C-alpha positions as CSV (number, residue, x, y, z in Angstrom):
1,M,-1.1,-43.6,-11.3
2,R,-1.8,-41.0,-14.0
3,T,-5.5,-41.3,-13.3
4,F,-4.9,-40.6,-9.6
5,D,-2.7,-37.7,-10.5
6,Y,-5.2,-36.1,-12.8
7,Y,-8.0,-36.7,-10.3
8,V,-6.1,-35.0,-7.4
9,L,-5.1,-32.1,-9.7
10,K,-8.7,-31.6,-10.8
11,K,-9.8,-31.6,-7.1
12,T,-7.1,-28.9,-6.4
13,I,-7.2,-26.6,-9.5
14,W,-10.9,-25.8,-9.4
15,P,-11.0,-24.4,-5.8
16,L,-7.6,-22.8,-6.5
17,S,-9.0,-20.9,-9.5
18,A,-12.1,-19.9,-7.7
19,A,-10.1,-18.6,-4.7
20,V,-7.8,-16.6,-6.9
21,G,-10.8,-15.0,-8.7
22,I,-12.6,-14.2,-5.4
23,V,-9.5,-12.7,-3.7
24,L,-8.5,-10.6,-6.8
25,V,-12.1,-9.2,-7.2
26,A,-12.3,-8.4,-3.5
27,L,-8.9,-6.6,-3.5
28,L,-9.6,-4.7,-6.8
29,L,-13.1,-3.6,-5.6
30,E,-11.6,-2.2,-2.5
31,R,-9.0,-0.2,-4.5
32,L,-11.6,0.8,-7.1
33,I,-13.4,3.0,-4.5
34,H,-10.2,5.0,-3.9
35,L,-9.4,5.3,-7.6
36,L,-12.9,6.4,-8.5
37,D,-12.7,9.2,-6.0
38,L,-9.2,10.2,-7.4
39,V,-10.1,10.1,-11.1
40,V,-13.5,11.6,-10.8
41,N,-12.3,14.5,-8.7
42,Q,-9.5,15.2,-11.1
43,G,-11.7,14.9,-14.2
44,G,-9.8,12.0,-15.7
45,P,-11.2,9.7,-18.4
46,F,-12.6,6.3,-17.6
47,F,-9.9,4.3,-19.5
48,L,-7.2,5.7,-17.1
49,L,-9.1,4.1,-14.3
50,L,-9.1,0.7,-16.1
51,K,-5.3,1.1,-16.8
52,M,-4.7,1.6,-13.1
53,L,-6.7,-1.5,-12.2
54,V,-4.8,-3.6,-14.8
55,N,-1.5,-2.5,-13.4
56,L,-2.6,-3.5,-9.9
57,V,-3.4,-7.1,-10.9
58,P,0.2,-8.4,-10.6
59,T,0.6,-6.9,-7.2
60,Y,-2.6,-8.4,-5.9
61,L,-2.0,-11.7,-7.7
62,G,1.3,-12.1,-5.8
63,L,-0.7,-11.9,-2.6
64,A,-3.6,-14.0,-3.7
65,L,-1.8,-16.9,-5.3
66,P,-0.2,-18.4,-2.2
67,A,-3.4,-18.1,-0.2
68,A,-5.5,-19.6,-3.0
69,F,-3.1,-22.5,-3.5
70,F,-3.3,-23.3,0.2
71,V,-7.1,-23.1,0.1
72,G,-7.2,-25.3,-3.0
73,V,-5.1,-28.1,-1.5
74,L,-7.0,-27.9,1.8
75,L,-10.4,-28.2,0.1
76,A,-9.1,-31.0,-2.1
77,A,-7.9,-32.9,1.0
78,I,-11.2,-32.3,2.8
79,R,-13.3,-33.6,-0.1
80,L,-11.1,-36.7,-0.6
81,S,-11.2,-37.5,3.1
82,G,-14.9,-36.6,3.6
83,D,-16.1,-38.7,0.7
84,S,-13.9,-41.7,1.8
85,E,-12.1,-41.5,-1.6
86,L,-8.8,-41.2,0.3
87,D,-9.5,-44.5,2.0
88,A,-10.1,-46.2,-1.3
89,I,-7.0,-44.7,-2.8
90,Q,-4.8,-45.8,0.1
91,A,-6.4,-49.3,0.1
92,S,-5.3,-49.7,-3.5
93,G,-1.7,-49.3,-2.3
94,V,-1.1,-45.6,-3.0
95,G,0.5,-43.9,-0.1
96,L,0.1,-40.3,1.0
97,F,3.6,-39.3,-0.2
98,R,2.8,-40.6,-3.7
99,L,-0.5,-38.8,-3.6
100,M,1.4,-35.5,-2.9
101,V,3.5,-35.8,-6.1
102,P,1.1,-34.0,-8.5
103,I,0.4,-31.4,-5.9
104,M,4.1,-30.7,-5.4
105,G,4.4,-30.5,-9.2
106,L,1.7,-27.9,-9.2
107,A,3.6,-26.1,-6.4
108,I,6.7,-25.9,-8.6
109,V,4.7,-24.6,-11.5
110,L,3.1,-21.9,-9.3
111,M,6.6,-21.1,-7.9
112,I,7.8,-20.4,-11.4
113,C,4.8,-18.2,-12.1
114,S,5.6,-16.4,-8.8
115,V,9.1,-15.7,-10.0
116,M,7.7,-14.0,-13.1
117,I,5.1,-12.1,-11.2
118,I,7.2,-11.0,-8.2
119,G,10.5,-10.7,-10.0
120,F,9.5,-9.0,-13.3
121,M,5.8,-8.1,-13.6
122,Q,5.4,-6.3,-10.3
123,P,8.3,-3.9,-10.7
124,Y,7.1,-2.7,-14.1
125,T,3.4,-2.5,-13.2
126,R,4.1,-0.8,-9.9
127,Y,6.0,1.9,-11.7
128,A,3.3,2.2,-14.4
129,Y,0.6,2.6,-11.7
130,R,2.5,5.4,-10.0
131,A,3.1,7.1,-13.3
132,L,-0.7,7.1,-14.0
133,V,-1.4,8.5,-10.5
134,Y,1.1,11.2,-11.2
135,L,-0.5,12.0,-14.5
136,V,-4.0,12.3,-12.9
137,T,-3.0,14.4,-10.0
138,N,-0.4,16.7,-11.6
139,T,-1.9,18.8,-14.3
140,A,-1.4,22.6,-14.7
141,W,-5.0,23.7,-14.7
142,D,-5.8,21.9,-11.5
143,A,-3.2,23.9,-9.6
144,A,-3.4,27.3,-11.4
145,L,-7.0,27.9,-12.2
146,E,-8.6,30.1,-9.6
147,R,-11.8,32.0,-9.1
148,G,-11.7,35.5,-10.5
149,A,-8.2,35.2,-11.8
150,F,-6.9,35.0,-15.4
151,F,-5.4,31.7,-16.5
152,T,-3.3,31.4,-19.7
153,G,-2.1,27.8,-19.6
154,F,-4.1,26.4,-22.5
155,G,-2.5,27.2,-25.9
156,G,-2.6,31.0,-25.5
157,K,-6.3,31.1,-24.4
158,T,-7.1,33.5,-21.5
159,I,-9.7,32.1,-19.2
160,L,-11.6,33.8,-16.4
161,V,-14.2,32.0,-14.3
162,D,-16.5,33.2,-11.5
163,D,-16.8,29.9,-9.7
164,I,-15.2,26.4,-9.6
165,G,-16.9,23.3,-8.3
166,E,-16.4,19.5,-8.1
167,G,-12.6,19.5,-7.9
168,G,-12.1,22.0,-10.7
169,R,-14.3,20.2,-13.3
170,V,-17.4,22.3,-13.3
171,L,-17.0,26.1,-14.1
172,S,-19.5,28.8,-13.8
173,K,-19.8,32.2,-15.6
174,I,-16.9,31.6,-18.0
175,F,-15.0,34.2,-20.1
176,I,-12.5,33.0,-22.7
177,Y,-10.3,35.0,-25.1
178,E,-8.2,33.3,-27.7
179,P,-6.2,34.6,-30.7
180,L,-7.0,33.0,-34.1
181,D,-4.6,31.9,-36.8
182,D,-5.8,34.5,-39.3
183,G,-4.8,37.4,-36.9
184,G,-8.2,37.8,-35.5
185,S,-9.6,36.8,-32.1
186,A,-12.5,35.0,-30.5
187,T,-14.3,35.8,-27.3
188,T,-16.5,33.1,-25.8
189,T,-18.8,33.5,-22.8
190,A,-21.0,30.8,-21.2
191,T,-23.1,30.3,-18.1
192,E,-21.5,26.9,-17.2
193,G,-18.9,24.5,-18.5
194,T,-17.4,21.1,-17.7
195,I,-13.7,20.3,-18.3
196,F,-12.5,16.8,-19.0
197,R,-9.5,15.1,-20.5
198,S,-9.5,14.0,-24.2
199,P,-8.4,10.4,-25.1
200,N,-4.8,11.4,-25.6
201,E,-4.6,12.2,-21.8
202,F,-2.7,15.5,-22.1
203,E,-5.3,17.7,-23.8
204,H,-8.6,18.9,-22.3
205,I,-12.0,19.7,-23.7
206,L,-14.2,22.4,-22.2
207,H,-17.9,21.6,-22.7
208,L,-19.8,24.9,-22.6
209,V,-23.6,25.4,-22.3
210,H,-25.8,28.4,-22.9
211,G,-23.2,30.8,-24.3
212,V,-22.2,33.3,-27.0
213,R,-19.0,33.2,-29.2
214,I,-17.9,36.4,-31.1
215,E,-15.2,36.0,-33.7
216,T,-13.5,39.2,-35.2
217,G,-11.1,39.2,-38.1
218,T,-8.6,41.6,-39.6
219,E,-11.3,43.2,-41.8
220,Q,-13.1,44.6,-38.8
221,K,-16.0,42.2,-39.3
222,A,-17.5,40.2,-36.5
223,R,-19.4,36.9,-36.4
224,V,-21.7,36.2,-33.5
225,L,-22.7,32.6,-32.6
226,T,-25.2,31.7,-30.0
227,F,-25.0,28.1,-28.8
228,E,-26.7,25.7,-26.4
229,Q,-23.7,23.4,-26.3
230,F,-20.2,23.9,-27.5
231,D,-17.0,21.8,-27.1
232,L,-13.8,23.9,-27.0
233,P,-10.4,22.0,-27.2
234,L,-7.9,23.2,-24.7
235,E,-4.3,22.4,-25.7
236,Q,-2.3,22.4,-22.6
237,T,0.9,24.3,-22.9
238,V,1.9,24.0,-19.3
239,A,2.3,20.2,-19.1
240,P,3.3,18.5,-15.9
241,A,7.0,17.7,-15.4
242,P,8.0,14.3,-16.7
243,F,7.6,11.4,-14.2
244,R,10.8,10.0,-12.7
245,D,12.6,7.1,-14.2
246,R,11.8,3.5,-13.2
247,G,14.2,2.1,-10.6
248,E,14.5,5.2,-8.3
249,Q,12.6,3.1,-5.7
250,I,13.9,-0.3,-4.7
251,R,10.6,-2.1,-5.2
252,E,10.6,-1.2,-8.9
253,L,13.8,-3.2,-9.5
254,T,13.5,-6.6,-11.1
255,L,15.2,-9.7,-9.6
256,P,18.2,-9.5,-12.0
257,E,18.6,-5.8,-11.2
258,L,18.4,-6.5,-7.5
259,L,21.0,-9.3,-7.9
260,G,23.2,-6.8,-9.7
261,Q,22.8,-4.3,-6.9
262,W,23.6,-7.0,-4.3
263,W,26.6,-8.3,-6.2
264,R,28.1,-4.9,-7.3
265,P,26.6,-2.1,-5.2
266,T,26.2,1.2,-7.0
267,G,25.4,3.3,-3.9
268,D,21.9,4.1,-5.1
269,F,20.4,2.1,-2.3
270,P,21.7,1.1,1.2
271,A,23.1,-2.4,1.2
272,S,20.7,-3.4,4.0
273,R,17.7,-2.5,1.9
274,V,18.9,-4.3,-1.2
275,N,19.7,-7.4,0.9
276,A,16.3,-7.3,2.6
277,E,14.3,-6.8,-0.6
278,L,16.1,-9.6,-2.4
279,N,15.6,-12.0,0.5
280,V,12.0,-11.3,1.1
281,R,11.2,-11.9,-2.6
282,L,13.1,-15.2,-2.5
283,V,11.3,-16.3,0.7
284,R,7.9,-15.5,-0.7
285,I,8.7,-17.5,-3.9
286,A,10.0,-20.5,-2.0
287,S,7.0,-20.5,0.4
288,F,5.0,-22.4,-2.3
289,L,7.0,-25.5,-1.5
290,F,5.8,-26.1,2.0
291,L,2.1,-25.0,1.5
292,P,1.0,-28.5,0.3
293,A,2.7,-30.2,3.3
294,L,0.9,-27.8,5.6
295,A,-2.6,-27.9,4.0
296,F,-3.0,-31.6,2.9
297,P,-2.5,-33.2,6.3
298,L,-4.6,-30.6,7.9
299,G,-7.5,-31.4,5.5
300,I,-7.4,-35.2,6.0
301,G,-7.5,-35.1,9.8
302,S,-10.2,-36.5,12.0
303,R,-13.7,-36.6,10.5
304,R,-15.4,-35.9,13.9
305,R,-15.0,-32.2,13.7
306,R,-16.5,-29.6,11.4
307,H,-14.3,-28.9,8.4
308,G,-14.7,-25.1,8.7
309,A,-12.1,-25.2,11.5
310,E,-9.3,-26.1,9.1
311,L,-9.9,-23.0,7.0
312,V,-9.9,-20.8,10.1
313,I,-6.6,-22.4,11.4
314,G,-5.0,-22.3,8.0
315,A,-6.0,-18.6,7.6
316,I,-4.5,-17.8,11.0
317,L,-1.2,-19.5,10.1
318,L,-0.9,-17.8,6.8
319,I,-1.7,-14.4,8.2
320,L,0.7,-14.9,11.1
321,Y,3.4,-16.0,8.6
322,N,2.8,-13.0,6.3
323,H,3.0,-10.5,9.2
324,L,6.2,-12.2,10.4
325,L,7.7,-11.7,6.9
326,Q,6.6,-8.1,6.9
327,F,8.1,-7.4,10.3
328,G,11.3,-9.3,9.4
329,D,11.6,-7.3,6.2
330,N,11.3,-4.0,8.1
331,M,13.9,-5.1,10.6
332,A,16.3,-6.3,7.9
333,Q,15.9,-3.0,6.0
334,T,17.2,-1.0,9.0
335,G,20.2,-3.3,9.2
336,Q,19.5,-4.3,12.8
337,V,18.9,-8.0,12.0
338,S,20.2,-10.2,9.3
339,P,17.7,-11.5,6.7
340,A,18.9,-15.0,7.6
341,V,17.3,-14.5,11.0
342,S,14.3,-12.2,10.3
343,L,13.1,-13.8,7.1
344,W,14.6,-17.2,6.6
345,L,14.1,-18.4,10.2
346,P,10.3,-18.1,10.0
347,F,10.4,-19.9,6.6
348,I,12.5,-22.7,8.0
349,A,10.3,-23.0,11.1
350,L,7.0,-23.3,9.2
351,S,8.6,-25.5,6.6
352,S,9.9,-27.9,9.3
353,F,6.5,-27.9,11.1
354,S,4.8,-28.7,7.8
355,A,7.2,-31.5,6.9
356,W,6.8,-33.0,10.4
357,G,3.0,-32.7,10.1
358,L,3.1,-34.5,6.8
359,Y,5.3,-37.3,8.2
360,M,3.0,-37.7,11.2
361,A,0.0,-37.9,8.8
362,C,1.7,-40.7,6.8
363,Q,2.8,-42.7,9.8
364,R,-0.4,-42.2,11.9
365,P,-3.3,-40.9,9.8
366,G,-5.3,-38.3,11.5
367,D,-2.5,-37.5,14.0
368,H,-1.6,-34.1,12.6
369,P,-0.6,-31.8,15.5
370,V,-3.1,-29.1,14.4
371,A,-5.7,-31.7,13.9
372,A,-5.1,-33.1,17.4
373,L,-5.6,-29.5,18.7
374,L,-8.8,-29.2,16.8
375,D,-10.1,-32.5,18.1
376,S,-9.3,-31.4,21.7
377,M,-11.2,-28.2,21.2
378,N,-14.1,-30.2,19.6
379,D,-14.2,-32.5,22.7
380,L,-13.9,-29.7,25.2
381,P,-17.7,-29.1,25.6
382,N,-18.3,-32.9,26.1
383,R,-15.6,-33.1,28.7
384,L,-17.0,-30.1,30.5
385,R,-20.5,-31.6,30.5
386,R,-19.1,-34.9,31.9
387,R,-17.2,-33.2,34.6
388,R,-20.2,-31.1,35.6
389,A,-22.3,-34.3,35.7
390,L,-19.7,-36.1,37.9
391,S,-19.5,-33.1,40.2
392,G,-23.3,-33.1,40.6
393,I,-23.2,-36.8,41.6
C-alpha cells in the first residue's frame, strides 16, 4: 500500500508544483507592470521593487494554492484513468476510498500551510507592502519641488530648477546653494541632473552633468571646479510622516488577534466585520478538505470525452465558489446576513456535492454527475445528426 500511496502522491505533487509556479508567476508579472510604473516615476531604487514583490507572494500564494491543488489532483486522476493504471490498481483489490487516503493526507498538510499563510504571513506582508508603497509615494521633494521656486528640504541646501521632467526625477538648469561646515558656502550649477534614492531609502543623490561648483571659505578665497559628472548627496530633512501601525485595518490582523477581537471586542472594528473576516478565513482554509473529493471523481469519468473539458468545468466551479465567498463576505461585513448563511452555506453545499460525487464514483465508476453532464454534451452532436437523418427519411 505504501507503494500505491507514493505513486499517487508523485502523480499529484508534480502538477501541483507546476500549477503553483505558473499561477504565481502570472499574478506577479501582472502586478510588476503597475509597480514598475510606480517606482520608476517616483525615482525609487530597484531593490524596493523586489521587496514589494516578495511581500505580495503570500497573498497570491493563498489564491494559487487551492486552485493548484485541485488541478494537481484532477490531472493525477486523468493520467491514472487514461493510462488504465486505475483499472490495474482496483483489480488488485484497492478501492477508490483507499486510493484517496494519501491525497487527503496531502490536503491536510496544505490546509496547515494555508493556516500559516492566511492566518499569519498575509497580515504581516500586506502591512509591509503598504508601508513600502507609502515610502515610495510620500517623499518631501516629490510634493514640494516646483519649477522656478526655491526648495530647502535637503539638509539646508537651497535648490532652484528651471524645469522638471519624468515625475520629478530629471531636472534642468539647476542652481544649488549650500552652507559648508567651515563657515563657507558652495554654489553649484548644472545643465541637467537626475535624482534618485540611495540604498538607505531615505536619502537622495543628485547626479549632475555639465556644471560648475564654486566653494568660498572664510578667508575670502574661492575654488572653482568644472565637472562633467558630479554626485551630490541630498540629506532629506523633511521626511515623510511615519506610517501607521499594523492592525489599523482588519485584514492586517492575524488569526489569534481576530479571535481576540471576536471573543472580547475592543470597539476598534464593527462586530460584523470581525465576524465576517474570521469566518471567511476559516472557510478558505477548510476548503482544502473537499477539493480532492471534487477533483478525483471528475478526472476518472468516462474516457469517451476529451479530457480538457474536466479542467474547464473545474475552473468554472472554483471561480463560481470564489465569487460566492467574496459576495458572502461583503454581505456579512454589512451585517445584513449571518456568515453561517453567506459563507458556510456555499461551503457545505459544495462539500456535500463533492462527497456525493465521490460516493457515486465508488459505487458506479464513471457515474459522476458532472461526468454524466459532460458525456451528454459530448453525445449531443451525434444525437442531432441521427435525428436529422431520421427526419430526412
